[in-house]
Phi, psi and omega in degrees: 000330179296326179293330180293317177295321178295316179296319179297318179297316179295317179298312181296319178296319179296318178295317179301309181292330174297317178294319179298315179296319178298316183291327182265006181290146182292334179294332184273345187305311180301320180294318179290325176296319178296317179294328180291335180274351184304315180295342183267351182281155177290148180253070181288326183254049181273134175248125182279182185295340178271359180086008180266139179278146179178184179254062175120000000 
């Protein structure tokens, strides 16, 4: 049973480091930069909770 916990720990660590490498990869930078600007963009096509279009 101890080997199962060890294998699980190694698997989770490998997945974690894989995600970190993926997130910090230079290929992803343009996509993440675009996503970072989303809160700063104008919301011209905003639909409120009542389904009405408006600016807020």
